[in-house]
C-alpha positions in Angstrom: -32.1 8.3 -32.0 -29.9 10.7 -28.9 -31.2 8.1 -27.1 -28.6 5.7 -28.1 -26.2 7.3 -25.9 -27.6 7.7 -22.9 -24.4 5.9 -21.2 -25.2 2.6 -19.2 -23.8 4.1 -15.3 -24.8 7.1 -13.5 -22.0 8.4 -10.9 -23.9 10.9 -8.5 -21.2 12.5 -5.9 -22.4 15.4 -3.7 -19.8 17.5 -2.0 -23.0 18.4 0.4 -27.1 18.5 0.2 -27.8 21.5 -0.9 -29.5 24.5 1.7 -33.2 24.0 0.9 -34.1 27.3 -0.9 -31.2 28.2 -1.7 -29.1 27.8 -5.6 -27.5 25.1 -6.5 -24.5 24.4 -9.1 -24.6 21.5 -11.1 -21.5 19.5 -12.9 -22.3 16.7 -15.9 -20.3 14.9 -17.3 -21.6 12.8 -19.7 -17.9 10.3 -20.9 -18.2 7.8 -24.5 -16.0 6.5 -26.5 -19.6 7.8 -29.1 -18.8 11.0 -29.6 -16.8 11.4 -32.4 -17.1 9.1 -35.6 -14.9 6.3 -36.7 -12.9 8.2 -38.6 -12.1 10.9 -36.0 -14.2 13.3 -36.0 -17.5 14.7 -34.3 -20.6 13.1 -34.2 -23.9 15.2 -34.1 -25.4 14.5 -30.4 -26.7 17.4 -29.1 -25.3 17.8 -25.3 -27.9 19.6 -24.5 -31.2 16.3 -24.6 -29.5 14.7 -21.9 -30.4 17.9 -19.9 -34.0 17.1 -19.3 -33.8 13.4 -19.4 -30.5 13.2 -16.5 -31.6 16.9 -14.6 -36.1 15.8 -13.8 -35.3 12.1 -12.5 -32.5 13.1 -10.5 -33.5 15.3 -8.7 -37.3 13.7 -8.1 -34.8 10.4 -7.0 -32.8 13.0 -3.8 -36.1 15.5 -3.3 -35.0 18.8 -4.6 -35.9 21.1 -6.6 -34.1 21.5 -9.8 -35.3 25.2 -10.8 -33.1 26.2 -8.1 -30.0 25.5 -10.4 -28.2 28.7 -11.4 -25.6 27.1 -13.1 -25.2 23.7 -14.8 -22.5 23.0 -16.4 -22.5 20.1 -19.5 -19.3 18.7 -20.5 -18.2 16.2 -22.8 -15.6 13.5 -21.8 -14.1 10.8 -25.1 -13.5 8.1 -23.6 -13.7 4.3 -24.3 -15.6 3.4 -21.2 -19.6 4.7 -20.7 -20.7 6.6 -17.4 -22.5 9.2 -17.0 -21.0 11.6 -13.5 -23.2 14.8 -12.3 -21.5 16.9 -8.7 -24.4 18.5 -7.0 -23.0 22.0 -5.5 -24.5 24.0 -2.7 -24.0 27.2 -3.9 -23.8 29.5 -1.1 -21.2 27.7 -0.1 -18.7 27.8 -4.0 
């Protein structure tokens, strides 16, 4: 199951608290060595499966409304360490 690929640490980087009622931009970087097989080929792990797993609980915890996300960028990063970086931006400022 894809859930075994959820990383161990979540780093939330917030530039500033988004203005309530205005668009939000969100960037997610998922760092893991598990994107590739031992032979160096791409492992079948669907990046889209991570979106709801991360966005819903984090936005609820921060008191933000995820329906205000106008731009979402998700990136797989090959890394020896397992962690996820989440950046939330006020779209009116960027």
